C-alpha positions in Angstrom: 0.0 0.0 0.0 3.0 2.3 0.3 2.9 4.9 -2.5 5.7 4.9 -5.0 7.5 8.3 -5.1 10.7 9.3 -6.8 13.6 10.3 -4.6 12.7 14.0 -5.1 9.8 16.2 -6.1 10.1 19.3 -8.4 9.5 22.1 -5.8 11.0 25.4 -4.8 10.3 27.9 -2.0 11.6 31.4 -2.8 11.8 34.3 -0.4 11.2 37.6 -2.1 12.8 40.5 -0.2 11.7 44.1 -0.9 12.6 47.6 0.0 9.5 49.7 0.6 9.4 53.0 -1.5 6.0 54.3 -0.5 3.9 53.1 2.5 2.5 49.6 1.9 -0.6 48.9 3.8 -1.5 45.2 4.0 -4.7 43.7 5.4 -4.9 41.2 8.3 -4.1 38.4 5.9 -2.3 39.6 2.8 -2.3 36.5 0.6 -5.3 37.4 -1.4 -4.1 41.0 -2.0 -0.7 39.8 -3.2 -2.3 37.2 -5.4 -4.4 39.8 -7.0 -1.6 42.1 -8.0 0.6 39.2 -9.1 -2.1 37.7 -11.3 -2.8 41.1 -13.0 0.9 41.7 -13.6 1.5 38.2 -15.0 -1.4 38.5 -17.3 -0.2 41.9 -18.7 3.2 40.3 -19.4 2.2 37.0 -20.8 -1.2 37.3 -22.5 -0.8 37.5 -26.3 -4.4 37.3 -27.4 -5.8 40.2 -25.5 -9.0 38.2 -24.7 -10.8 39.2 -21.5 -11.0 35.7 -20.2 -8.9 32.5 -20.8 -11.6 30.0 -21.7 -11.8 29.8 -25.5 -8.4 31.4 -26.1 -6.5 29.6 -28.9 -3.3 29.9 -26.8 -4.8 28.5 -23.7 -2.7 25.4 -23.4 0.6 27.1 -24.3 0.2 30.3 -22.4 2.4 30.7 -19.3 -0.2 32.9 -17.6 -2.9 30.2 -18.0 -0.7 27.3 -17.0 0.4 29.0 -13.8 -2.5 31.2 -12.7 -5.6 29.6 -14.3 -4.5 26.0 -15.1 -7.0 24.5 -17.5 -8.5 21.0 -17.0 -6.8 18.4 -19.1 -8.8 17.1 -22.0 -11.1 14.1 -21.3 -8.8 11.9 -23.3 -6.0 12.7 -21.0 -7.9 12.0 -17.8 -9.5 15.4 -17.4 -12.7 14.0 -15.8 -12.7 13.9 -12.0 -10.2 16.7 -11.4 -12.9 19.1 -10.0 -11.1 22.3 -9.1 -7.7 22.1 -10.9 -4.8 23.1 -8.7 -2.4 25.8 -9.8 1.4 25.2 -9.4 2.1 28.1 -7.1 1.5 29.2 -3.5 2.0 32.6 -2.1 3.0 32.7 1.6 2.3 36.2 2.8 3.9 38.1 5.8 2.9 37.0 9.3 -0.8 37.4 10.2 -1.9 40.8 11.2 -2.6 44.1 9.4 0.2 46.6 9.4 1.8 49.4 7.4 5.4 49.0 6.0 7.0 52.5 5.8 9.5 53.7 3.3 12.9 52.1 3.8 11.5 49.0 5.6 11.9 45.5 4.4 8.9 43.5 3.2 9.3 39.7 2.9 7.0 37.0 1.5 7.4 33.6 -0.2 6.5 32.1 -3.5 6.3 28.3 -3.8 6.5 26.8 -7.3 5.9 23.2 -8.4 6.7 21.2 -11.5 7.0 23.0 -14.8 6.2 26.3 -13.2 9.8 26.3 -12.0 11.0 26.9 -15.5 9.0 30.2 -15.6 10.8 31.7 -12.6 12.4 34.5 -14.6 9.0 35.6 -15.9 7.4 35.3 -12.5 10.1 37.4 -10.8 9.6 40.1 -13.5 5.8 39.9 -12.9 6.4 40.5 -9.2 8.7 43.4 -9.8 6.2 45.1 -12.0 3.3 44.3 -9.6 5.1 45.9 -6.7 6.2 48.9 -8.8 2.5 49.4 -9.8 1.4 49.1 -6.2 -0.4 46.9 -3.7 -3.0 47.6 -1.0 -4.9 50.8 -0.1 -2.9 53.7 -1.6 -1.0 51.4 -4.0 2.1 51.2 -1.9 5.2 50.5 -3.9 8.4 48.5 -3.3 11.5 47.5 -5.2 13.1 44.0 -5.2 16.3 43.6 -3.1 16.9 39.9 -3.8 15.4 36.4 -4.2 16.5 33.6 -1.9 15.9 29.9 -2.3 15.0 28.3 1.0 15.6 24.6 1.5 15.3 22.1 4.4 19.0 22.6 5.1 19.7 26.2 4.4 19.3 29.0 1.9 20.9 30.4 -1.3 20.7 33.8 -2.9 19.8 33.2 -6.5 19.0 36.6 -7.9 19.5 40.4 -7.4 18.3 43.1 -9.7 22.0 44.1 -10.2 23.0 40.6 -11.1 22.8 38.9 -14.5 20.0 36.3 -14.7 19.2 33.7 -12.0 21.9 31.6 -10.4 21.6 27.9 -11.1 20.1 26.2 -8.1 18.3 23.0 -7.0 14.8 22.8 -8.3 13.8 19.7 -6.5 13.0 18.8 -2.9 14.6 15.5 -1.8 12.2 13.2 0.0 13.7 12.1 3.3 13.0 8.6 4.7 10.3 8.0 7.2 11.6 9.2 10.6 9.9 6.4 12.5 7.6 6.4 15.4 3.8 6.4 15.6 3.2 10.1 16.0 3.6 13.3 14.0 2.7 16.8 15.1 1.5 19.5 12.8 1.4 23.2 13.3 -1.5 24.5 11.2 -0.2 28.1 10.8 -2.7 29.5 8.3 -6.4 28.7 8.3 -6.9 25.2 6.9 -10.2 25.1 5.0 -11.2 21.5 4.3 -14.7 20.6 3.2 -16.9 17.6 3.4 -19.8 17.6 0.9 -19.3 21.3 0.4 -19.3 22.2 4.1 -16.2 23.6 5.8 -15.0 21.4 8.7 -14.4 23.1 12.0 -12.2 21.9 14.9 -14.8 19.5 16.2 -15.5 17.9 12.8 -12.2 17.8 11.0 -10.8 14.2 11.1 -7.3 13.0 10.2 -9.0 11.1 7.3 -10.5 14.3 5.9 -7.1 16.0 6.2 -5.1 13.1 4.6 -7.5 12.3 1.8 -7.6 16.0 0.8 -3.8 16.3 1.0 -3.2 13.1 -1.1 -5.6 14.4 -3.8 -3.8 17.7 -4.0 -0.3 16.2 -4.2 -1.4 13.7 -6.8 -3.1 16.3 -8.9 -0.2 18.6 -8.9 2.1 15.7 -9.8 -0.2 14.7 -12.6 -0.8 18.1 -14.1 2.4 20.0 -13.4 5.0 17.3 -12.7 6.2 14.0 -14.2 2.9 12.1 -13.8 0.5 10.9 -11.1 1.7 9.2 -7.9 1.6 5.4 -8.1 -0.5 4.5 -5.1 -3.6 2.5 -4.0 -5.6 5.6 -3.0 -8.7 3.7 -2.0 -6.6 1.6 0.3 -4.8 4.6 1.7 -8.2 6.3 2.3 -9.3 3.3 4.3 -6.0 3.3 6.2 -6.4 6.9 7.0 -9.5 6.0 9.0 -7.2 4.4 11.5 -5.3 7.6 12.2 -6.2 9.5 15.4 -5.8 13.2 16.1 -5.5 15.2 19.3 -4.5 18.7 20.0 -5.5 22.3 20.4 -7.3 23.4 17.3 -9.5 26.5 16.8 -11.3 28.3 14.1 -9.9 31.5 12.7 -12.3 33.7 10.7 -11.1 35.7 7.8 -12.9 37.5 5.0 -11.7 38.8 1.6 -13.4 40.9 -1.0 -13.9 39.1 -4.3 -13.3 41.3 -7.3 -15.2 39.0 -9.6 -18.2 38.4 -7.4 -18.1 42.0 -5.9 -18.8 40.8 -2.4 -17.1 39.8 0.9 -16.3 36.1 1.1 -15.8 34.2 4.4 -12.8 32.0 4.2 -12.0 31.0 7.8 -10.3 27.7 8.7 -8.7 25.6 11.4 -5.5 26.6 13.0 -3.4 25.2 15.9 -1.3 22.2 16.8 -2.5 18.7 16.0 -0.8 15.4 16.8 -1.6 12.5 14.5 -1.0 9.0 15.7 -1.3 5.5 14.0 0.1 3.9 10.9 1.5 7.1 9.4 4.5 5.8 7.4 2.4 5.3 4.2 1.4 9.0 4.4 4.8 10.4 5.1 5.7 11.5 1.5 2.4 13.4 1.2 2.7 15.0 4.7 6.3 16.1 3.9 5.4 17.6 0.5 2.4 19.3 2.1 4.7 21.6 4.0 5.4 23.2 0.6 2.1 22.6 -1.2 -0.4 23.4 1.6 -3.7 21.6 1.8 -7.4 22.5 1.4 -9.2 25.4 -0.2 -7.5 28.6 -1.4 -4.0 27.2 -1.0 -2.7 29.5 -3.8 -2.8 32.5 -1.5 -1.4 30.7 1.4 -4.3 29.0 3.3 -3.8 25.5 4.5 -0.1 26.0 5.5 1.4 23.7 8.1 4.7 22.7 9.5 5.8 19.3 10.8 7.2 19.3 14.3 8.8 16.9 16.7 6.1 15.2 18.9 6.2 16.2 22.5 
């Protein structure tokens, strides 16, 4: 039943460091605001057709904007049925929770995670971010200039780009999968609201089960591997879902409310989720690769702007 993974997975977490030029005011949770300016900037750079929407565009399956920001469903002949909401190959990890203003001269940091073939578009994405932050973000369109881009790994970090440099330094574009650490427990720190649904209903602390969490995580990792990587994970997912029912969870979980304004729907949307520390116990070894990769890929709804982020910690 153990899934078959390669020794590494195409992933990168990049820290983007900025010098604030004019006051940048960010909301309580800035992931959605950053995603909005990033998407608009990337579209201005990459869209060749000038169409107002991506569906129906003749360049849909070759356009870097669509492949990254609005990934199309694969055609039915390629297994497009059953994907539901198609995952995009990027995650924005915004600054620490809490609204604040960054004044001129201050540093502003956030992270961009890329998966699979999106890694090859890093130069374009850095340029899109530079133009987005030059155009402005947040109330008053606060502006910032890029200082540097740093690759963060499990063992350290590497500066890969500065505006004064030439191009992007060659760097690892894969995350090695470590062996199972052993034991019967893993502790997770759910550090951004984790929004997992069952039959369309968000699950709060009293209803979220390890099975809900693990099945959602496995689906996300597998879909990203299938759509953006080298192919789907080789695993008995039905068997793993049954095994997930044997996992038990305990901890201190709570619900954190958060709202964002949808530009498309022109209304406020409630996007709260579960946060806190959660210890999983049971036959966890089969789920280890998924849990490890989930530290980069996040889990649940709205992962692209940073929801569903968690860290693996040593059990107490």
